[in-house]
C-alpha positions as CSV (number, residue, x, y, z in Angstrom):
1,M,29.1,-14.5,-21.0
2,S,25.8,-14.6,-19.2
3,Y,27.5,-16.7,-16.4
4,A,30.1,-13.9,-15.9
5,T,27.5,-11.1,-15.7
6,S,25.3,-13.0,-13.2
7,P,27.7,-12.7,-10.2
8,A,28.2,-9.0,-11.1
9,R,24.5,-8.4,-11.0
10,L,24.3,-10.2,-7.7
11,I,27.0,-8.0,-6.2
12,V,25.3,-4.8,-7.4
13,A,22.0,-6.1,-5.9
14,C,23.6,-6.9,-2.6
15,C,25.2,-3.5,-2.4
16,A,22.0,-1.7,-3.3
17,L,19.9,-3.6,-0.7
18,P,21.3,-1.8,2.4
19,L,20.6,1.6,0.7
20,L,17.0,0.7,0.0
21,I,16.5,-0.5,3.6
22,A,18.1,2.6,4.9
23,C,15.8,4.8,2.8
24,E,12.7,2.9,3.9
25,S,13.7,3.2,7.6
26,T,14.4,6.9,7.5
27,P,11.8,8.8,9.7
28,P,9.4,10.9,7.6
29,E,9.6,13.9,9.9
30,L,12.8,15.8,10.5
31,D,13.7,16.8,14.1
32,S,14.2,20.5,14.2
33,S,17.5,20.0,16.1
34,L,18.8,18.1,13.1
35,I,18.1,20.9,10.6
36,P,21.3,22.1,9.0
37,A,22.3,25.7,9.9
38,S,21.7,26.8,6.3
39,Q,18.0,25.8,6.5
40,R,17.5,26.9,10.1
41,K,16.6,30.4,9.1
42,D,13.8,29.2,6.8
43,Y,12.5,26.9,9.6
44,Q,12.4,29.8,12.1
45,L,10.6,32.0,9.6
46,T,8.0,29.2,9.1
47,M,7.5,28.8,12.8
48,S,7.1,32.6,13.2
49,K,4.4,32.6,10.6
50,A,2.7,29.5,12.2
51,K,2.8,31.2,15.6
52,A,1.3,34.4,14.1
53,C,-1.6,32.6,12.6
54,P,-4.6,32.9,14.9
55,I,-6.8,29.8,15.3
56,N,-9.9,29.4,17.5
57,L,-9.8,26.4,19.9
58,A,-13.3,25.0,19.7
59,E,-12.6,22.0,21.9
60,L,-9.9,20.6,24.0
61,I,-10.5,17.2,25.7
62,D,-8.5,14.5,27.4
63,I,-9.7,10.9,26.4
64,R,-6.7,9.0,27.8
65,S,-7.8,5.7,29.3
66,S,-4.9,5.8,31.6
67,K,-3.5,8.9,33.2
68,D,-0.4,7.1,34.5
69,L,2.6,8.5,32.8
70,L,4.7,5.5,33.9
71,V,6.8,7.5,36.3
72,R,7.5,6.5,39.9
73,S,4.7,8.7,41.1
74,S,1.9,10.1,38.9
75,N,0.5,12.3,41.7
76,G,-0.2,15.8,40.3
77,L,0.9,15.1,36.8
78,E,-2.5,14.5,35.4
79,D,-3.8,18.0,35.9
80,T,-0.4,19.5,35.0
81,L,-0.4,17.7,31.6
82,Y,-3.8,19.2,30.5
83,S,-2.7,22.7,31.5
84,L,0.7,22.3,29.8
85,L,-1.2,21.4,26.6
86,Q,-3.5,24.4,27.0
87,Q,-0.5,26.7,27.6
88,S,1.4,25.3,24.6
89,L,-1.6,25.9,22.3
90,E,-2.0,29.4,23.6
91,A,1.7,30.1,23.0
92,M,1.1,29.0,19.4
93,N,-1.9,31.4,19.1
94,V,-4.6,28.7,19.4
95,S,-7.1,29.6,22.1
96,P,-10.9,29.6,22.8
97,D,-10.5,33.4,23.4
98,I,-9.4,34.0,19.8
99,E,-12.2,34.9,17.4
100,A,-10.8,33.5,14.1
101,A,-12.4,32.0,11.0
102,N,-10.2,28.9,11.3
103,S,-10.8,26.6,14.2
104,V,-9.6,23.3,15.6
105,K,-10.7,20.6,18.0
106,V,-7.9,19.0,19.9
107,V,-8.0,15.6,21.7
108,L,-5.2,14.5,24.1
109,N,-5.2,10.8,23.0
110,R,-2.0,9.4,24.6
111,A,0.9,10.6,26.8
112,F,3.5,8.4,28.3
113,I,7.1,8.2,29.4
114,K,9.6,5.4,29.0
115,S,13.0,5.0,30.6
116,L,15.6,3.9,28.1
117,G,18.9,3.4,29.9
118,S,19.8,6.8,31.4
119,N,17.3,8.6,29.1
120,M,13.7,9.5,29.8
121,V,11.6,9.5,26.5
122,A,8.3,11.4,26.6
123,T,5.7,11.0,23.9
124,V,2.4,12.7,23.4
125,V,-0.2,11.9,20.8
126,L,-2.8,14.4,19.8
127,K,-5.8,14.1,17.4
128,V,-6.9,17.2,15.6
129,K,-9.9,18.1,13.6
130,Y,-9.7,21.3,11.6
131,K,-12.3,23.6,10.1
132,P,-11.0,26.3,7.7
133,D,-13.1,29.5,7.2
134,Y,-14.5,28.2,3.9
135,A,-15.8,24.9,5.3
136,D,-19.0,24.0,7.2
137,E,-17.7,20.9,8.9
138,Y,-14.5,19.8,10.6
139,S,-12.1,17.5,8.8
140,P,-11.5,13.9,9.9
141,A,-9.0,13.6,12.8
142,T,-5.3,13.8,12.0
143,T,-2.8,12.4,14.4
144,F,0.2,14.5,15.6
145,K,3.0,13.1,17.7
146,G,5.5,15.0,19.8
147,Q,8.5,13.5,21.5
148,S,11.5,14.6,23.7
149,V,14.4,12.9,25.3
150,N,15.8,14.0,28.6
151,V,18.7,12.6,30.7
152,N,17.3,11.0,33.8
153,A,20.1,10.8,36.4
154,S,19.8,9.3,39.8
155,V,17.7,11.9,41.5
156,S,14.9,12.1,44.1
157,E,11.3,11.3,43.3
158,K,10.4,15.0,43.4
159,E,13.2,15.8,41.0
160,S,12.3,12.9,38.8
161,N,8.7,14.1,38.5
162,Q,9.9,17.6,37.5
163,I,12.1,16.0,34.8
164,A,9.0,14.1,33.6
165,I,7.0,17.3,33.5
166,D,9.7,19.1,31.6
167,A,10.0,16.2,29.2
168,M,6.2,16.2,28.6
169,K,6.2,20.0,28.1
170,T,8.9,19.7,25.4
171,A,7.0,16.8,23.7
172,I,3.7,18.8,23.8
173,D,5.4,21.9,22.3
174,D,6.8,19.7,19.6
175,A,3.3,18.4,18.8
176,T,1.6,21.8,18.8
177,K,4.4,23.2,16.5
178,R,3.6,20.3,14.0
179,I,-0.1,21.1,14.2
180,K,0.4,24.8,13.4
181,S,3.0,24.1,10.7
182,S,0.6,21.7,8.9
183,L,-2.2,24.4,8.9
184,L,0.0,27.2,7.8
185,H,-1.2,27.0,4.1
186,N,-4.7,27.7,5.3
187,C,-3.6,30.9,7.2
188,K,-2.7,33.0,4.2
189,N,-5.7,35.4,4.6
190,A,-5.1,35.8,8.4
191,L,-1.4,36.4,7.9
192,S,-1.9,39.0,5.1
193,E,-4.3,40.8,7.4
194,L,-1.7,40.8,10.2
195,E,1.0,42.1,7.8
196,A,-1.3,44.9,6.6
197,V,-1.8,46.2,10.2
């Protein structure tokens, strides 16, 4: 009897193993483009609230050891990247010009582009320290990653650089949205004040 159940247990274990591996390898964060249509409205509402929440930008620095984005020419991309990050934060209502009780310090830690076949994958890594209105000190740094994939056809160097800039802009926007979404629970007072106006 025990001999008969042993192979059965082995078959069940073998069938369950791929499911366990699949669960462990699933990315923890869901790409917004993969959100089902039924949940998209809630996602858009969350992003609207995140964008409405004002946050003071106490510091924005670039500590990348290498400014080379691994494109054929990096000329002009270094300054562009910093300004793209600044614009993206401002679009999400994070600025040094905003007088808000909540504030952040943002560090541009890494930014790079890799060519994978016909695709250009842009990645940006930001480190963020946050200080809510009730705290005296900033939190330890939290890492936020943004990523985008663009098709990189056979184009001129100038066009390739523009594709790279567009890819980095999308990756930066992705990262800043993640930052604001993660801080939304600390913005209740600011949002209630905005709704009352």
